[in-house]
C-alpha positions as CSV (number, residue, x, y, z in Angstrom):
1,M,-0.4,-0.1,-0.1
2,P,1.5,3.7,-0.9
3,S,2.5,5.6,2.0
4,I,-0.2,8.9,3.1
5,N,1.0,11.9,3.9
6,G,0.5,12.9,7.4
7,M,-0.1,9.2,8.3
8,S,3.3,7.6,10.7
9,S,4.4,4.1,10.0
10,P,2.2,2.2,13.0
11,A,-0.6,3.9,11.3
12,M,-0.1,2.7,7.9
13,D,0.3,-0.6,9.4
14,Y,-2.6,-1.0,10.9
15,A,-4.7,0.9,7.9
16,S,-2.7,-1.8,5.6
17,E,-4.0,-5.0,7.4
18,A,-7.5,-3.2,7.5
19,Y,-7.7,-2.9,4.0
20,S,-6.3,-6.8,3.5
21,A,-8.6,-7.7,6.0
22,S,-11.7,-5.6,4.4
23,L,-11.0,-8.0,1.2
24,A,-10.0,-11.2,2.5
25,K,-13.6,-11.1,4.4
26,V,-15.3,-9.8,0.6
27,A,-13.4,-12.7,-1.1
28,Q,-14.5,-15.3,1.2
29,Q,-18.0,-14.0,0.9
30,Q,-18.0,-14.3,-2.8
31,K,-16.7,-17.8,-2.4
32,A,-19.3,-18.9,0.0
33,E,-22.0,-17.0,-2.5
34,Q,-20.3,-18.8,-5.3
35,D,-20.4,-22.4,-3.4
36,L,-23.8,-22.0,-2.4
37,A,-25.1,-22.0,-6.1
38,L,-22.9,-24.8,-6.8
39,I,-25.2,-26.5,-4.0
40,E,-28.1,-25.3,-5.4
41,E,-27.5,-26.2,-9.3
42,A,-26.4,-29.4,-7.7
43,T,-29.3,-30.2,-6.2
44,K,-31.7,-29.3,-8.4
45,S,-31.5,-32.7,-10.5
46,V,-31.3,-35.3,-8.0
47,T,-32.5,-38.3,-8.2
48,P,-33.8,-40.5,-5.2
49,A,-31.3,-43.4,-4.2
50,A,-33.5,-45.5,-4.8
51,S,-37.6,-45.9,-6.3
52,S,-39.8,-48.0,-4.8
53,G,-40.9,-51.3,-5.7
54,S,-39.0,-54.5,-6.1
55,H,-35.2,-54.6,-6.6
56,T,-33.1,-57.2,-8.1
57,T,-29.3,-57.2,-7.3
58,T,-26.8,-60.0,-6.7
59,D,-24.2,-60.3,-3.5
60,N,-21.3,-61.1,-3.7
61,L,-21.1,-65.1,-3.7
62,G,-23.3,-64.3,-7.1
63,Q,-26.4,-65.2,-6.1
64,N,-30.2,-63.1,-6.9
65,I,-31.1,-60.8,-4.0
66,N,-34.6,-59.4,-4.1
67,I,-35.2,-56.2,-2.4
68,N,-38.3,-54.3,-1.9
69,V,-38.6,-50.4,-0.5
């Protein structure tokens, strides 16, 4: 950050830290908003894990198993 006429070094250090913290907060808020938008978009097209009815699968021995949901 460039120096400002009339400000002491400690004041400039504080101003620089405050400005950096402000930028970090804004970046964090933008990232959170992007993450929420991605989550919303991803959940729009989610299908149920299993639809109701009878399902057939195979166990690790190759035997058929019927599952009613």
